[in-house]
Backbone of each chain as nested JSON, in Angstrom:
{
  "chains": [
    {"id": "A", "residues": [
      {"number": 1, "name": "MET", "atoms": {"N": [12.744, 96.925, 64.907], "CA": [13.608, 97.334, 64.513], "C": [13.474, 98.069, 62.759]}},
      {"number": 2, "name": "ILE", "atoms": {"N": [13.206, 96.913, 62.083], "CA": [13.177, 97.196, 60.674], "C": [11.933, 97.866, 60.188]}},
      {"number": 3, "name": "GLU", "atoms": {"N": [10.938, 97.641, 61.269], "CA": [9.429, 98.399, 61.161], "C": [9.607, 99.855, 61.59]}},
      {"number": 4, "name": "ALA", "atoms": {"N": [10.195, 100.035, 62.45], "CA": [10.656, 101.391, 62.826], "C": [11.788, 102.342, 61.757]}},
      {"number": 5, "name": "ALA", "atoms": {"N": [12.414, 101.723, 61.406], "CA": [12.881, 102.762, 60.115], "C": [12.337, 102.212, 58.616]}},
      {"number": 6, "name": "LEU", "atoms": {"N": [11.514, 101.199, 58.91], "CA": [10.532, 101.294, 57.629], "C": [9.223, 101.435, 58.037]}},
      {"number": 7, "name": "PRO", "atoms": {"N": [8.35, 102.563, 58.336], "CA": [7.423, 102.63, 58.462], "C": [6.272, 101.825, 57.422]}},
      {"number": 8, "name": "GLY", "atoms": {"N": [5.165, 100.724, 58.102], "CA": [4.283, 100.229, 57.204], "C": [5.1, 99.082, 56.609]}},
      {"number": 9, "name": "ALA", "atoms": {"N": [5.675, 98.545, 57.072], "CA": [6.716, 97.551, 56.556], "C": [5.927, 96.32, 56.842]}},
      {"number": 10, "name": "GLN", "atoms": {"N": [5.908, 95.047, 56.226], "CA": [5.408, 93.963, 56.729], "C": [6.664, 93.034, 57.124]}},
      {"number": 11, "name": "VAL", "atoms": {"N": [7.273, 93.249, 57.989], "CA": [8.312, 91.974, 58.133], "C": [7.963, 90.365, 58.611]}},
      {"number": 12, "name": "GLU", "atoms": {"N": [8.82, 89.442, 58.451], "CA": [8.695, 88.012, 58.844], "C": [9.836, 87.796, 59.144]}},
      {"number": 13, "name": "VAL", "atoms": {"N": [10.351, 87.535, 60.312], "CA": [11.591, 86.809, 60.754], "C": [11.768, 85.67, 60.758]}},
      {"number": 14, "name": "GLN", "atoms": {"N": [12.479, 84.926, 61.089], "CA": [12.433, 83.572, 60.539], "C": [14.004, 82.847, 61.241]}},
      {"number": 15, "name": "ASP", "atoms": {"N": [13.639, 82.181, 62.472], "CA": [15.227, 81.545, 63.134], "C": [15.877, 80.398, 62.728]}},
      {"number": 16, "name": "HIS", "atoms": {"N": [17.148, 80.392, 62.117], "CA": [17.725, 78.841, 61.509], "C": [18.694, 78.452, 62.364]}},
      {"number": 17, "name": "GLY", "atoms": {"N": [18.216, 79.118, 63.588], "CA": [19.47, 78.346, 64.326], "C": [20.208, 78.938, 65.743]}},
      {"number": 18, "name": "GLY", "atoms": {"N": [19.99, 79.114, 66.879], "CA": [20.897, 79.73, 67.543], "C": [20.17, 81.088, 67.964]}},
      {"number": 19, "name": "GLY", "atoms": {"N": [19.302, 81.291, 67.334], "CA": [18.671, 83.16, 67.361], "C": [19.543, 84.151, 67.019]}},
      {"number": 20, "name": "ASP", "atoms": {"N": [20.639, 83.625, 66.373], "CA": [21.353, 85.078, 65.411], "C": [21.265, 84.538, 63.768]}},
      {"number": 21, "name": "HIS", "atoms": {"N": [21.577, 83.332, 63.834], "CA": [20.999, 83.132, 62.263], "C": [19.534, 83.064, 61.871]}},
      {"number": 22, "name": "LEU", "atoms": {"N": [19.305, 84.304, 61.176], "CA": [17.975, 85.075, 60.838], "C": [17.74, 85.05, 59.241]}},
      {"number": 23, "name": "SER", "atoms": {"N": [16.488, 85.287, 58.846], "CA": [16.218, 85.201, 57.581], "C": [15.392, 86.268, 58.002]}},
      {"number": 24, "name": "ALA", "atoms": {"N": [14.915, 87.056, 57.081], "CA": [13.518, 87.978, 56.868], "C": [12.972, 88.274, 55.623]}},
      {"number": 25, "name": "VAL", "atoms": {"N": [11.632, 88.225, 55.692], "CA": [10.939, 88.709, 54.57], "C": [10.79, 90.409, 54.971]}},
      {"number": 26, "name": "VAL", "atoms": {"N": [10.94, 91.053, 54.192], "CA": [10.295, 92.43, 54.237], "C": [9.485, 93.096, 52.904]}},
      {"number": 27, "name": "VAL", "atoms": {"N": [8.724, 93.389, 52.943], "CA": [7.462, 94.468, 51.826], "C": [7.556, 95.23, 52.428]}},
      {"number": 28, "name": "ALA", "atoms": {"N": [7.813, 96.512, 52.32], "CA": [7.642, 97.809, 52.34], "C": [7.446, 98.579, 51.193]}},
      {"number": 29, "name": "PRO", "atoms": {"N": [6.336, 99.494, 51.441], "CA": [6.121, 100.8, 50.561], "C": [7.241, 101.452, 49.868]}},
      {"number": 30, "name": "GLN", "atoms": {"N": [8.229, 101.315, 50.777], "CA": [9.637, 102.151, 50.766], "C": [10.324, 102.012, 49.724]}},
      {"number": 31, "name": "PHE", "atoms": {"N": [10.085, 100.43, 49.069], "CA": [11.114, 99.765, 48.158], "C": [10.516, 99.963, 46.828]}},
      {"number": 32, "name": "GLU", "atoms": {"N": [9.39, 100.729, 46.589], "CA": [9.116, 100.783, 45.321], "C": [9.61, 101.917, 44.433]}},
      {"number": 33, "name": "GLY", "atoms": {"N": [10.298, 101.179, 43.18], "CA": [11.24, 101.974, 42.817], "C": [12.63, 101.564, 43.474]}},
      {"number": 34, "name": "MET", "atoms": {"N": [12.746, 100.953, 43.985], "CA": [14.521, 101.135, 44.703], "C": [14.929, 99.675, 43.882]}},
      {"number": 35, "name": "SER", "atoms": {"N": [16.183, 99.8, 43.603], "CA": [16.807, 98.461, 43.045], "C": [16.785, 97.598, 44.154]}},
      {"number": 36, "name": "ARG", "atoms": {"N": [17.096, 95.708, 44.188], "CA": [17.022, 95.433, 45.112], "C": [18.417, 95.447, 46.074]}},
      {"number": 37, "name": "ILE", "atoms": {"N": [19.582, 95.992, 45.805], "CA": [20.568, 96.419, 46.193], "C": [20.309, 97.431, 47.634]}},
      {"number": 38, "name": "ASP", "atoms": {"N": [19.755, 98.189, 47.007], "CA": [19.275, 99.592, 47.594], "C": [18.174, 99.077, 48.762]}},
      {"number": 39, "name": "GLN", "atoms": {"N": [17.483, 97.977, 48.37], "CA": [16.243, 97.864, 49.648], "C": [16.923, 96.603, 50.811]}},
      {"number": 40, "name": "HIS", "atoms": {"N": [18.105, 96.261, 50.46], "CA": [18.672, 95.402, 50.942], "C": [19.399, 96.245, 52.124]}},
      {"number": 41, "name": "LYS", "atoms": {"N": [20.078, 97.005, 51.448], "CA": [21.195, 98.495, 52.219], "C": [19.837, 98.923, 53.041]}},
      {"number": 42, "name": "ALA", "atoms": {"N": [18.748, 98.918, 52.633], "CA": [18.021, 99.944, 53.926], "C": [17.835, 99.021, 55.343]}},
      {"number": 43, "name": "VAL", "atoms": {"N": [17.731, 97.478, 54.585], "CA": [17.057, 96.568, 55.765], "C": [18.554, 96.422, 56.531]}},
      {"number": 44, "name": "TYR", "atoms": {"N": [19.518, 96.485, 56.235], "CA": [20.922, 96.099, 56.812], "C": [20.971, 97.397, 57.884]}},
      {"number": 45, "name": "ALA", "atoms": {"N": [20.513, 98.477, 57.037], "CA": [21.335, 100.131, 58.122], "C": [20.262, 99.667, 59.325]}},
      {"number": 46, "name": "ALA", "atoms": {"N": [19.052, 99.215, 58.833], "CA": [18.347, 99.446, 60.511], "C": [18.62, 98.346, 61.694]}},
      {"number": 47, "name": "VAL", "atoms": {"N": [19.121, 97.604, 61.01], "CA": [19.579, 96.329, 61.655], "C": [21.056, 96.278, 62.454]}},
      {"number": 48, "name": "GLN", "atoms": {"N": [21.652, 97.371, 61.71], "CA": [23.384, 97.646, 61.783], "C": [23.8, 97.232, 63.213]}},
      {"number": 49, "name": "ALA", "atoms": {"N": [22.989, 98.274, 64.51], "CA": [23.642, 98.247, 65.451], "C": [23.391, 96.157, 66.417]}},
      {"number": 50, "name": "ARG", "atoms": {"N": [22.676, 95.989, 65.957], "CA": [22.296, 94.572, 66.471], "C": [23.383, 93.597, 65.365]}},
      {"number": 51, "name": "ILE", "atoms": {"N": [23.814, 93.737, 64.362], "CA": [25.227, 92.717, 63.869], "C": [26.193, 93.563, 64.38]}},
      {"number": 52, "name": "ASP", "atoms": {"N": [26.287, 94.79, 64.69], "CA": [27.733, 95.019, 65.258], "C": [28.14, 94.681, 66.587]}},
      {"number": 53, "name": "ASP", "atoms": {"N": [26.888, 94.424, 67.158], "CA": [26.83, 93.476, 69.142], "C": [26.582, 92.566, 68.992]}},
      {"number": 54, "name": "GLY", "atoms": {"N": [26.685, 91.652, 67.676], "CA": [26.98, 90.453, 67.479], "C": [25.489, 89.557, 68.006]}},
      {"number": 55, "name": "GLN", "atoms": {"N": [24.451, 90.39, 68.001], "CA": [23.037, 89.418, 68.248], "C": [22.685, 88.973, 67.363]}},
      {"number": 56, "name": "ILE", "atoms": {"N": [22.724, 89.206, 65.862], "CA": [22.689, 88.794, 64.702], "C": [24.122, 88.525, 64.097]}},
      {"number": 57, "name": "HIS", "atoms": {"N": [24.052, 86.904, 63.72], "CA": [25.408, 86.812, 63.009], "C": [25.286, 86.873, 61.26]}},
      {"number": 58, "name": "ALA", "atoms": {"N": [24.085, 86.389, 61.045], "CA": [23.575, 86.197, 59.959], "C": [22.251, 86.539, 59.464]}},
      {"number": 59, "name": "LEU", "atoms": {"N": [21.848, 87.438, 58.342], "CA": [20.813, 87.619, 57.932], "C": [20.544, 87.416, 56.569]}},
      {"number": 60, "name": "ALA", "atoms": {"N": [19.477, 86.941, 56.064], "CA": [19.377, 86.552, 54.625], "C": [17.89, 87.299, 54.13]}},
      {"number": 61, "name": "LEU", "atoms": {"N": [18.041, 87.885, 53.264], "CA": [16.844, 88.877, 52.872], "C": [16.026, 88.368, 51.308]}},
      {"number": 62, "name": "LYS", "atoms": {"N": [14.756, 88.643, 51.683], "CA": [14.052, 88.879, 50.643], "C": [13.306, 90.099, 50.689]}},
      {"number": 63, "name": "THR", "atoms": {"N": [13.522, 90.991, 50.157], "CA": [12.453, 92.077, 49.968], "C": [12.119, 92.775, 48.711]}},
      {"number": 64, "name": "ARG", "atoms": {"N": [10.94, 93.407, 48.859], "CA": [10.524, 93.591, 47.635], "C": [8.691, 94.789, 47.974]}},
      {"number": 65, "name": "ALA", "atoms": {"N": [8.727, 95.6, 47.167], "CA": [7.723, 96.329, 47.682], "C": [6.311, 95.887, 47.312]}},
      {"number": 66, "name": "PRO", "atoms": {"N": [4.943, 96.306, 48.093], "CA": [4.058, 95.837, 48.424], "C": [3.479, 95.686, 46.748]}},
      {"number": 67, "name": "GLU", "atoms": {"N": [2.648, 94.56, 46.297], "CA": [1.784, 94.349, 44.836], "C": [0.856, 95.718, 44.998]}},
      {"number": 68, "name": "ALA", "atoms": {"N": [1.151, 96.365, 44.088], "CA": [-0.098, 97.428, 43.517], "C": [-1.193, 97.15, 43.695]}}
    ]},
    {"id": "B", "residues": [
      {"number": 1, "name": "MET", "atoms": {"N": [47.038, 91.669, 30.697], "CA": [47.493, 93.082, 31.291], "C": [47.197, 93.131, 32.656]}},
      {"number": 2, "name": "SER", "atoms": {"N": [47.52, 92.162, 33.728], "CA": [47.232, 92.331, 34.385], "C": [48.22, 93.158, 35.303]}},
      {"number": 3, "name": "SER", "atoms": {"N": [47.755, 94.312, 35.919], "CA": [48.849, 95.258, 36.483], "C": [48.712, 94.601, 38.068]}},
      {"number": 4, "name": "ASP", "atoms": {"N": [50.572, 94.958, 38.779], "CA": [50.56, 94.098, 39.803], "C": [50.209, 94.955, 41.051]}},
      {"number": 5, "name": "VAL", "atoms": {"N": [49.035, 94.512, 41.14], "CA": [48.407, 95.039, 42.573], "C": [49.357, 95.807, 43.93]}},
      {"number": 6, "name": "SER", "atoms": {"N": [50.065, 94.763, 44.128], "CA": [50.787, 94.889, 45.612], "C": [51.386, 95.872, 45.31]}},
      {"number": 7, "name": "THR", "atoms": {"N": [51.793, 96.728, 44.38], "CA": [53.01, 97.692, 44.418], "C": [52.018, 99.096, 44.24]}},
      {"number": 8, "name": "MET", "atoms": {"N": [50.683, 98.44, 44.303], "CA": [49.904, 99.857, 44.293], "C": [48.996, 100.683, 45.403]}},
      {"number": 9, "name": "THR", "atoms": {"N": [48.797, 101.883, 45.477], "CA": [48.584, 102.729, 46.529], "C": [46.903, 102.177, 46.388]}},
      {"number": 10, "name": "GLU", "atoms": {"N": [46.359, 102.063, 47.86], "CA": [44.897, 102.132, 48.128], "C": [44.034, 103.883, 46.672]}},
      {"number": 11, "name": "GLU", "atoms": {"N": [44.552, 104.389, 46.665], "CA": [43.844, 105.265, 45.919], "C": [43.879, 104.96, 44.639]}},
      {"number": 12, "name": "GLN", "atoms": {"N": [45.042, 104.421, 44.141], "CA": [45.193, 103.543, 42.907], "C": [44.06, 102.397, 42.482]}},
      {"number": 13, "name": "ILE", "atoms": {"N": [44.185, 101.375, 43.648], "CA": [43.213, 100.526, 43.855], "C": [41.887, 100.909, 43.55]}},
      {"number": 14, "name": "LEU", "atoms": {"N": [41.416, 101.937, 44.332], "CA": [40.099, 102.594, 43.932], "C": [39.613, 103.111, 42.324]}},
      {"number": 15, "name": "GLU", "atoms": {"N": [41.135, 104.374, 41.727], "CA": [40.877, 103.961, 40.826], "C": [40.729, 103.29, 39.343]}},
      {"number": 16, "name": "GLN", "atoms": {"N": [41.505, 101.925, 39.771], "CA": [41.419, 100.848, 38.763], "C": [39.795, 100.232, 38.892]}},
      {"number": 17, "name": "ILE", "atoms": {"N": [39.496, 100.239, 40.185], "CA": [38.23, 99.796, 40.397], "C": [36.834, 100.443, 39.496]}},
      {"number": 18, "name": "GLN", "atoms": {"N": [37.202, 101.856, 39.673], "CA": [36.119, 102.98, 39.297], "C": [36.528, 102.788, 37.583]}},
      {"number": 19, "name": "ALA", "atoms": {"N": [37.575, 102.407, 36.883], "CA": [37.939, 102.824, 35.845], "C": [37.529, 101.294, 35.3]}},
      {"number": 20, "name": "GLU", "atoms": {"N": [37.492, 100.083, 35.74], "CA": [36.819, 98.812, 35.462], "C": [35.42, 98.73, 35.282]}},
      {"number": 21, "name": "VAL", "atoms": {"N": [34.64, 99.275, 36.804], "CA": [33.491, 99.602, 36.561], "C": [32.965, 100.181, 35.064]}},
      {"number": 22, "name": "ALA", "atoms": {"N": [33.561, 101.661, 35.176], "CA": [33.171, 102.513, 34.19], "C": [33.173, 102.078, 32.921]}},
      {"number": 23, "name": "GLY", "atoms": {"N": [34.599, 101.113, 32.49], "CA": [34.853, 100.51, 31.135], "C": [34.141, 99.048, 30.721]}},
      {"number": 24, "name": "ASN", "atoms": {"N": [33.407, 99.001, 31.51], "CA": [32.603, 97.346, 30.958], "C": [31.238, 97.424, 31.226]}},
      {"number": 25, "name": "ARG", "atoms": {"N": [30.697, 97.04, 30.731], "CA": [29.203, 97.274, 30.535], "C": [28.314, 96.139, 31.942]}},
      {"number": 26, "name": "VAL", "atoms": {"N": [29.331, 94.876, 31.97], "CA": [29.027, 93.983, 32.973], "C": [30.13, 93.739, 33.659]}},
      {"number": 27, "name": "PHE", "atoms": {"N": [30.58, 93.512, 35.225], "CA": [32.179, 93.387, 35.557], "C": [31.705, 92.815, 37.182]}},
      {"number": 28, "name": "LEU", "atoms": {"N": [32.432, 91.545, 37.022], "CA": [32.136, 90.965, 38.371], "C": [33.918, 90.807, 39.484]}},
      {"number": 29, "name": "TYR", "atoms": {"N": [33.169, 91.204, 40.843], "CA": [34.312, 90.897, 41.653], "C": [34.106, 89.555, 42.202]}},
      {"number": 30, "name": "MET", "atoms": {"N": [35.255, 88.963, 41.972], "CA": [34.659, 87.63, 43.234], "C": [36.075, 87.097, 43.508]}},
      {"number": 31, "name": "LYS", "atoms": {"N": [35.622, 85.96, 44.56], "CA": [36.913, 84.963, 44.609], "C": [37.482, 83.861, 43.348]}},
      {"number": 32, "name": "GLY", "atoms": {"N": [38.386, 84.382, 43.399], "CA": [38.999, 83.232, 41.964], "C": [38.559, 83.572, 40.959]}},
      {"number": 33, "name": "THR", "atoms": {"N": [39.055, 82.889, 39.655], "CA": [38.568, 83.894, 38.276], "C": [37.357, 82.793, 37.899]}},
      {"number": 34, "name": "PRO", "atoms": {"N": [36.576, 83.167, 36.853], "CA": [35.509, 82.827, 36.308], "C": [36.02, 80.81, 35.83]}},
      {"number": 35, "name": "ASP", "atoms": {"N": [37.285, 80.595, 35.326], "CA": [37.279, 79.58, 35.074], "C": [37.791, 78.644, 36.536]}},
      {"number": 36, "name": "ALA", "atoms": {"N": [38.252, 79.391, 37.739], "CA": [38.639, 78.362, 38.642], "C": [37.728, 79.577, 40.328]}},
      {"number": 37, "name": "PRO", "atoms": {"N": [36.539, 79.331, 40.125], "CA": [36.311, 79.908, 41.071], "C": [36.854, 79.372, 42.683]}},
      {"number": 38, "name": "ALA", "atoms": {"N": [36.932, 80.281, 43.264], "CA": [37.378, 80.132, 45.002], "C": [36.553, 79.953, 46.172]}},
      {"number": 39, "name": "CYS", "atoms": {"N": [35.188, 80.163, 45.839], "CA": [34.196, 80.18, 46.615], "C": [32.34, 79.602, 45.899]}},
      {"number": 40, "name": "GLY", "atoms": {"N": [31.799, 78.814, 46.642], "CA": [30.687, 78.717, 46.163], "C": [29.855, 79.855, 45.629]}},
      {"number": 41, "name": "PHE", "atoms": {"N": [29.806, 81.068, 46.066], "CA": [29.041, 82.205, 46.04], "C": [29.799, 82.722, 44.877]}},
      {"number": 42, "name": "SER", "atoms": {"N": [30.895, 82.914, 44.56], "CA": [31.177, 83.465, 43.517], "C": [31.073, 82.281, 42.33]}},
      {"number": 43, "name": "MET", "atoms": {"N": [30.757, 81.424, 42.614], "CA": [30.633, 80.485, 41.42], "C": [29.288, 80.423, 40.797]}},
      {"number": 44, "name": "ARG", "atoms": {"N": [28.284, 80.772, 41.969], "CA": [27.209, 80.435, 41.663], "C": [26.62, 82.069, 40.5]}},
      {"number": 45, "name": "VAL", "atoms": {"N": [27.353, 82.829, 40.782], "CA": [27.15, 83.961, 39.696], "C": [27.599, 83.74, 38.577]}},
      {"number": 46, "name": "VAL", "atoms": {"N": [28.808, 83.282, 38.457], "CA": [29.833, 82.7, 37.394], "C": [28.777, 81.813, 36.426]}},
      {"number": 47, "name": "GLN", "atoms": {"N": [28.122, 81.018, 37.06], "CA": [27.155, 79.96, 36.636], "C": [25.722, 80.393, 35.687]}},
      {"number": 48, "name": "ILE", "atoms": {"N": [25.401, 81.741, 36.596], "CA": [24.686, 82.434, 36.418], "C": [24.589, 82.895, 34.796]}},
      {"number": 49, "name": "LEU", "atoms": {"N": [26.183, 83.515, 35.058], "CA": [26.623, 84.92, 33.747], "C": [26.656, 83.803, 32.52]}},
      {"number": 50, "name": "GLY", "atoms": {"N": [27.397, 82.712, 32.78], "CA": [27.296, 81.9, 31.987], "C": [26.233, 81.061, 31.245]}},
      {"number": 51, "name": "HIS", "atoms": {"N": [25.456, 80.721, 31.974], "CA": [24.129, 80.473, 31.538], "C": [23.197, 81.36, 30.568]}},
      {"number": 52, "name": "LEU", "atoms": {"N": [23.782, 82.729, 30.742], "CA": [22.695, 83.666, 30.377], "C": [23.889, 84.192, 29.291]}},
      {"number": 53, "name": "GLY", "atoms": {"N": [24.94, 83.731, 28.708], "CA": [26.068, 83.754, 27.571], "C": [26.373, 85.323, 27.43]}},
      {"number": 54, "name": "THR", "atoms": {"N": [26.585, 85.646, 28.834], "CA": [26.903, 87.543, 29.448], "C": [28.399, 87.277, 28.97]}},
      {"number": 55, "name": "GLU", "atoms": {"N": [29.016, 88.289, 28.379], "CA": [30.226, 88.653, 28.428], "C": [30.277, 89.874, 29.66]}},
      {"number": 56, "name": "TYR", "atoms": {"N": [31.572, 89.469, 30.382], "CA": [31.443, 90.418, 31.519], "C": [33.155, 90.234, 31.604]}},
      {"number": 57, "name": "GLY", "atoms": {"N": [33.887, 91.496, 32.287], "CA": [35.365, 91.378, 33.216], "C": [35.234, 90.947, 34.353]}},
      {"number": 58, "name": "SER", "atoms": {"N": [36.196, 90.431, 34.776], "CA": [36.055, 90.164, 36.238], "C": [37.304, 90.199, 36.885]}},
      {"number": 59, "name": "ARG", "atoms": {"N": [37.201, 90.25, 37.791], "CA": [38.742, 90.685, 39.128], "C": [38.51, 89.641, 40.289]}},
      {"number": 60, "name": "ASN", "atoms": {"N": [39.548, 89.365, 40.445], "CA": [39.94, 88.013, 41.945], "C": [40.391, 89.178, 42.596]}},
      {"number": 61, "name": "ILE", "atoms": {"N": [39.332, 89.229, 43.828], "CA": [40.207, 90.21, 44.915], "C": [41.103, 89.209, 46.084]}},
      {"number": 62, "name": "LEU", "atoms": {"N": [41.156, 88.188, 45.517], "CA": [41.972, 87.357, 46.526], "C": [43.531, 88.046, 46.171]}},
      {"number": 63, "name": "GLU", "atoms": {"N": [43.724, 88.706, 44.811], "CA": [45.144, 89.088, 44.693], "C": [45.734, 89.62, 45.699]}},
      {"number": 64, "name": "ASP", "atoms": {"N": [44.71, 90.517, 46.311], "CA": [45.244, 91.536, 47.457], "C": [44.299, 91.747, 48.521]}},
      {"number": 65, "name": "PRO", "atoms": {"N": [44.682, 91.48, 49.536], "CA": [43.52, 91.575, 50.27], "C": [43.137, 93.361, 50.57]}},
      {"number": 66, "name": "ARG", "atoms": {"N": [43.687, 93.772, 50.075], "CA": [43.214, 95.666, 50.037], "C": [42.174, 95.908, 49.173]}},
      {"number": 67, "name": "VAL", "atoms": {"N": [41.729, 95.012, 47.55], "CA": [41.118, 95.203, 46.752], "C": [39.765, 94.921, 47.526]}},
      {"number": 68, "name": "ARG", "atoms": {"N": [39.452, 94.017, 48.265], "CA": [38.003, 93.81, 48.961], "C": [37.718, 95.159, 49.594]}},
      {"number": 69, "name": "VAL", "atoms": {"N": [38.521, 95.329, 50.318], "CA": [38.499, 96.531, 51.888], "C": [38.234, 97.678, 50.927]}},
      {"number": 70, "name": "VAL", "atoms": {"N": [38.79, 98.007, 49.7], "CA": [38.417, 99.731, 49.002], "C": [37.438, 99.18, 48.569]}},
      {"number": 71, "name": "LEU", "atoms": {"N": [37.184, 98.258, 47.834], "CA": [35.724, 97.682, 47.041], "C": [34.491, 97.976, 47.725]}},
      {"number": 72, "name": "SER", "atoms": {"N": [34.648, 97.462, 49.168], "CA": [33.53, 97.34, 49.709], "C": [33.272, 98.84, 50.753]}},
      {"number": 73, "name": "GLU", "atoms": {"N": [34.129, 99.472, 50.805], "CA": [34.038, 100.701, 51.045], "C": [33.387, 101.623, 50.089]}},
      {"number": 74, "name": "TRP", "atoms": {"N": [33.751, 101.23, 48.797], "CA": [33.493, 102.472, 47.823], "C": [31.472, 101.901, 47.486]}},
      {"number": 75, "name": "SER", "atoms": {"N": [31.607, 100.866, 47.599], "CA": [30.371, 99.995, 46.741], "C": [28.952, 100.12, 47.849]}},
      {"number": 76, "name": "ASP", "atoms": {"N": [30.211, 100.437, 49.41], "CA": [29.132, 100.438, 50.309], "C": [28.25, 98.708, 50.661]}},
      {"number": 77, "name": "TRP", "atoms": {"N": [28.899, 97.92, 49.869], "CA": [28.521, 96.091, 49.974], "C": [29.351, 95.241, 50.488]}},
      {"number": 78, "name": "PRO", "atoms": {"N": [29.118, 94.839, 51.842], "CA": [29.976, 94.006, 52.617], "C": [30.998, 92.938, 52.225]}},
      {"number": 79, "name": "THR", "atoms": {"N": [30.124, 91.906, 51.361], "CA": [30.391, 90.882, 50.706], "C": [30.654, 90.56, 49.342]}},
      {"number": 80, "name": "ILE", "atoms": {"N": [31.523, 89.656, 49.144], "CA": [32.076, 89.085, 47.662], "C": [31.044, 87.738, 47.32]}},
      {"number": 81, "name": "PRO", "atoms": {"N": [30.837, 87.687, 46.129], "CA": [31.095, 88.239, 44.952], "C": [29.979, 89.513, 44.994]}},
      {"number": 82, "name": "GLN", "atoms": {"N": [30.729, 90.802, 44.026], "CA": [29.794, 92.158, 43.721], "C": [29.594, 91.976, 42.138]}},
      {"number": 83, "name": "LEU", "atoms": {"N": [28.604, 92.054, 41.532], "CA": [28.101, 92.397, 40.294], "C": [27.875, 93.702, 39.843]}},
      {"number": 84, "name": "PHE", "atoms": {"N": [28.271, 94.32, 38.954], "CA": [28.252, 95.887, 38.366], "C": [27.634, 95.577, 36.71]}},
      {"number": 85, "name": "VAL", "atoms": {"N": [26.682, 96.385, 36.737], "CA": [26.289, 96.224, 35.487], "C": [25.825, 97.674, 35.098]}},
      {"number": 86, "name": "ASP", "atoms": {"N": [26.31, 98.405, 33.799], "CA": [26.3, 99.758, 33.822], "C": [27.01, 100.521, 35.337]}},
      {"number": 87, "name": "GLY", "atoms": {"N": [27.521, 100.408, 35.561], "CA": [28.407, 101.194, 36.436], "C": [27.725, 100.942, 37.384]}},
      {"number": 88, "name": "LYS", "atoms": {"N": [27.078, 100.043, 37.992], "CA": [25.785, 100.243, 39.188], "C": [25.96, 98.841, 39.743]}},
      {"number": 89, "name": "LEU", "atoms": {"N": [26.31, 98.779, 40.953], "CA": [25.811, 97.296, 41.959], "C": [24.696, 96.645, 41.475]}},
      {"number": 90, "name": "VAL", "atoms": {"N": [24.782, 95.582, 41.167], "CA": [23.201, 95.009, 41.029], "C": [23.186, 94.266, 42.266]}},
      {"number": 91, "name": "GLY", "atoms": {"N": [24.577, 93.313, 42.75], "CA": [23.884, 92.885, 44.002], "C": [24.95, 91.657, 44.308]}},
      {"number": 92, "name": "GLY", "atoms": {"N": [25.026, 90.809, 45.351], "CA": [25.858, 89.856, 45.39], "C": [24.972, 88.317, 44.918]}},
      {"number": 93, "name": "CYS", "atoms": {"N": [25.725, 87.297, 45.614], "CA": [25.327, 86.061, 44.963], "C": [23.577, 85.872, 45.015]}},
      {"number": 94, "name": "ASP", "atoms": {"N": [23.03, 86.07, 46.53], "CA": [21.825, 86.352, 46.925], "C": [20.634, 86.617, 45.911]}},
      {"number": 95, "name": "ILE", "atoms": {"N": [21.478, 88.274, 46.019], "CA": [20.16, 88.915, 45.05], "C": [20.587, 88.77, 43.357]}},
      {"number": 96, "name": "VAL", "atoms": {"N": [21.637, 88.184, 43.139], "CA": [21.634, 88.089, 41.416], "C": [20.86, 86.638, 41.237]}},
      {"number": 97, "name": "THR", "atoms": {"N": [21.234, 85.716, 42.132], "CA": [20.064, 84.525, 42.03], "C": [18.538, 84.715, 42.234]}},
      {"number": 98, "name": "GLU", "atoms": {"N": [18.235, 85.714, 43.147], "CA": [16.819, 85.943, 43.018], "C": [16.497, 86.698, 41.513]}},
      {"number": 99, "name": "LEU", "atoms": {"N": [17.088, 87.462, 41.218], "CA": [16.737, 88.479, 40.155], "C": [16.627, 87.295, 38.946]}},
      {"number": 100, "name": "TYR", "atoms": {"N": [17.707, 86.647, 38.869], "CA": [17.545, 85.507, 38.069], "C": [16.718, 84.803, 38.078]}},
      {"number": 101, "name": "GLN", "atoms": {"N": [15.715, 83.999, 39.011], "CA": [15.031, 83.442, 39.131], "C": [13.416, 83.978, 38.593]}},
      {"number": 102, "name": "ASP", "atoms": {"N": [13.49, 85.222, 39.103], "CA": [12.449, 86.256, 38.842], "C": [12.233, 86.312, 37.142]}},
      {"number": 103, "name": "GLY", "atoms": {"N": [13.521, 86.533, 36.451], "CA": [13.332, 86.71, 35.179], "C": [13.936, 88.377, 35.617]}},
      {"number": 104, "name": "GLU", "atoms": {"N": [14.686, 88.716, 36.006], "CA": [14.533, 90.316, 36.317], "C": [16.057, 90.47, 35.875]}},
      {"number": 105, "name": "LEU", "atoms": {"N": [16.938, 89.499, 36.101], "CA": [18.681, 90.003, 36.006], "C": [18.619, 89.698, 34.365]}},
      {"number": 106, "name": "GLN", "atoms": {"N": [17.8, 88.96, 33.35], "CA": [17.813, 88.95, 32.282], "C": [17.582, 90.568, 31.449]}},
      {"number": 107, "name": "HIS", "atoms": {"N": [16.6, 91.188, 32.258], "CA": [16.759, 92.668, 31.461], "C": [17.543, 93.608, 31.676]}},
      {"number": 108, "name": "LEU", "atoms": {"N": [18.175, 93.435, 32.939], "CA": [19.294, 94.338, 33.43], "C": [20.394, 94.148, 32.508]}},
      {"number": 109, "name": "LEU", "atoms": {"N": [20.824, 92.899, 31.922], "CA": [22.124, 92.481, 31.326], "C": [21.984, 93.017, 30.025]}},
      {"number": 110, "name": "PRO", "atoms": {"N": [23.034, 93.397, 29.516], "CA": [22.849, 93.416, 27.468], "C": [22.782, 92.703, 26.95]}},
      {"number": 111, "name": "SER", "atoms": {"N": [22.079, 92.47, 25.778], "CA": [21.739, 91.413, 25.358], "C": [22.778, 91.118, 23.978]}}
    ]}
  ]
}
């Protein structure tokens, strides 16, 4: 889902229990020049449907643009 | 000069939020107060700002449940705390902590 919304993104997801408490590291070229908050908003927007339907209860994020 | 939020309309609450963010270089919406944070996440941001010696204004969103609703709708960010610098939302506890650890927060904040 995240990769579909952010083509070229590298996504690593970890499960911290029960399958609905997740953390993700997202490295996406689209993040270049974006503030951290806008990067997080972009990822949350991509997974909003899974948060709404309860499949994701918590998602901790680390985001950055790829190293140049 | 705390005006009584309970008598305000949601429109007035939004106007007050916009005035607070525009009128303070650094402003923190939190649970509780800097002297008595009511939540660990709010406390961590208070500690970071204190450590950096930053002057900031703050509002206790627990004063009235509508403050949080109006704020989150306006900022498009669901959780508290929310730290604004120069009129822009910087982040909540996780982002502020990460920016601090990376040494980026110090550059965002007025010295």
